[in-house]
N, C-alpha and C positions, 0 to 999 in steps of 0.2 A: 504494500499499500504506500503510495506516493503523497507526501503532504506538500500542499502549496499554501502559503499563508496560513500554516497551522491546521488546514482543513484537508480532508480526503473523502472520497466517496466510493462505494462498492454496492454490490447487491448481496442480500442475504434473505433466505427464506421467501423469495419473491418480493421483497421490499427493498427501498433504498437504505443502505447503511451509511450514516455520515459519522466521521470520527474527528473530533477537535483534539489537537495536541498542544500542550503548553510546556515547553522544555524547562522553564524556570520552575514551574509548580512540579514537574517531574523529578527535578533534582532535589527540591525540598522534600517531597514525600520520600524519595530513596535515602536521603541523608536522615530523615527523622526515623525511618525503619531501622537503619544501621545502628543509629544511637540507641534506640530501645533495646535492640538485640545485644549490643555491647553492654549495656547497663545491667540486663539480666544475667549475662554470662559472667559479669564481674560479681554479681551477687552470689551466683552459683559457685564460682571459684572461691570465694571468702567462706562459704559454708563448707566446701570440701577441705579447705585448709584447717578450719577448726576441728572438723571430725578427725582429720589425720593427726593434728597436734594432740587431741585427747587420746587416740590410740597409741600415740608414742609416750604417754604418761605426762604430758605437759599440762599445766593448770592454765585454763582460759577463763576470761571473764564472762559473766552472765550465765544463762542457764546451760545445762549440758545439752550439747547438740546430739542428733541421731540422724541415720540415713533416712528413716521413714519420716521424721520431722522436716528434713531437708526437701524430700519429695514433695510433702505437702506445702510447704513455704513456696517453693519454686513454681509448682503447677499453678497455685493461686496467683502468684505475681505474674506469671505468663498470661493467665486468662484475663486478669484485670488490665494488662497492657495490650490485650487483643493480638498477641503474638503466637497463639497456639498452632498456626500453620507453619511457623518457621522453627520453633523450639520445641523438642520432644524430651521428656524425661523417660528414661529407660526403667520402667517399673518392674522388669523382670531381672534386673541385675542385682546382685547381693549388695554391692556399694552404690551410693548415690551417683548417678552419672546422667549426662544428657547428650543431645546432639542437635546440630543446626541442619535444617533441610535446605540445602543450597538449591535443589530443583524448584522448591516452592518459592524461594526469594527470586529466582531467575524469572519465574512465571509471573510473579507479582510486578516485577520491574517493567514487564511488557505493557502493563496498564497504567503505569505511573503518568500522571499529568494528561491523561486521555479521558474524554467524554464520548461515549458511543450512543448514538440515537438510531432508532429505526422509525421511518416514517413512510406513509403511502401518499403523501402530497407531491404531486408531479411538478407544481410550478414553482415551489420554494427553492431558492438557491441555498446551498450548504450553509452560508453565513446567516441568512434569514432563519433558517431552521434552528441553528444553535441560539440565535438571539431570542427567538420565541420560546424556546425551551427555558433559557435562563430567566425570561420574564416570568413564566409559569412557576418555576422554582423559587423565584423571589417572592411571589404571592403566597406560596405554601409556607415559606419561612415566616412571613408575616402573620398568618393564622396560627403558626406554632408559638410565636412570640406573645400573640394576644392570649392564648390559652395558658401558657406556661409563665413567662416573665411578668406580664401585665395582669394575668390572672382575671381576665374578663370571663365570667361564666355564661353559658347559653341562657338566653331568655327567650321564652315563647310569647310572641305578640301576635295580635289579631288585626289591630287597626293600622292602616298604611302609615299614618303619621308616626305612630309609635316604632314601627319598623324601620322608618327613614331615620328617626332620631337615634335609634340604637345603632344603626350602621354608621351614623355621623359620629358617634362617641367612640366606636371602635376605630374608625379612621383617624381621628384627631389623636387618639391614645398612641396608635402606631406612628404617626407623624412625630409626635413629641418624642417617643422612644428612639427614632432614627436620628432626630436632632441631637439628642443626648449622645448617641453613639458617635456621630460626626464631630461634635465638639471635644468629646473626650479623646477621640483619636487625634485630632487636629493639634491638641495641646500635649500629646504624648503620655496621657494619663493612663496608668495600668488598669484601672477599674473598668469593668463592664457596665452596661446600663443596669443590668440586674443588681450588680453588687452596689452600685450608686444609689439605686432605689431602696435597697435594704438599709443602707447607712442613713439615708435622708429621712426614711419613715420613722426613725427612732425619735426624731424631734417631736416634741409634744407641747401643745399649748394647755396651760393649767388655769383653771379659775378657782380662786379660794374666797370664802366669805368669813370675815371676822365681825361679828356683830352686824352693824349696818353697813360695813365697808366691803366692797368687792375688789379683789386684787386679781389682775390677769398677768401672766408671764409665760416664757418660754423655758423648756428644759435647757441646761447648759449645753452649748454647741461646741463640739469637739473640734480640734485642729483638722482632723479628717474631713469633717463636714464643711468646715470653712474653705478648705482646699477645693472641695467639689463645687461649692457656690462660685468660687472664683473661675474654676475651669469651665464650668457651664455658662459663665457670663450672666449670672442671674443674682438679683439682690439678696442679702442675708434677711430672713424673716425679722421684722421689727418687734 
């Protein structure tokens, strides 16, 4: 398959197959995979050395290690890192051991940085097909954000005005979320919009009554919260 401007087209199962390739993203995915595998192997090597030292009668810090415990820790760490395709623990060996599946890594590298689409639309160019798919994926991400980060629950409406109002609230919430994301990224802030919302929602306004007097005030604003107000370019609550 030959790529021109990062795009290639072929036929598959009677339909058009369009593949987009991003070499920068491919390199990032490959580097990230190699780093995770190296980190897991380093952990396994450390456990192996500790077990070997114990067998030689050396005193080690922490709980006593065992081959079965090493198997358990290693397989759990590999699963959490989603690296089970590439790292295998030998559960039948007497001593704790593992192996790297080079064939699985080579197969994964073929798909690094690639987006494969199948379509039956005859008139769309490969570039337009990819653009429409990314637009659809962006919409789906928006719905996920509404349900997870923004936590807007489904509400069943019957009247048209209420349906439009609910849709408008969802749209404005998503716009504000994306503005937050853009401003945080522009200022180089490490927090995600979800993290920023979690920090800011801890600010509370209190109302206290002492006799006939009513006192209003805010909870103490932390330096992290002040930094977020500055990063998002919004005034601190009075």
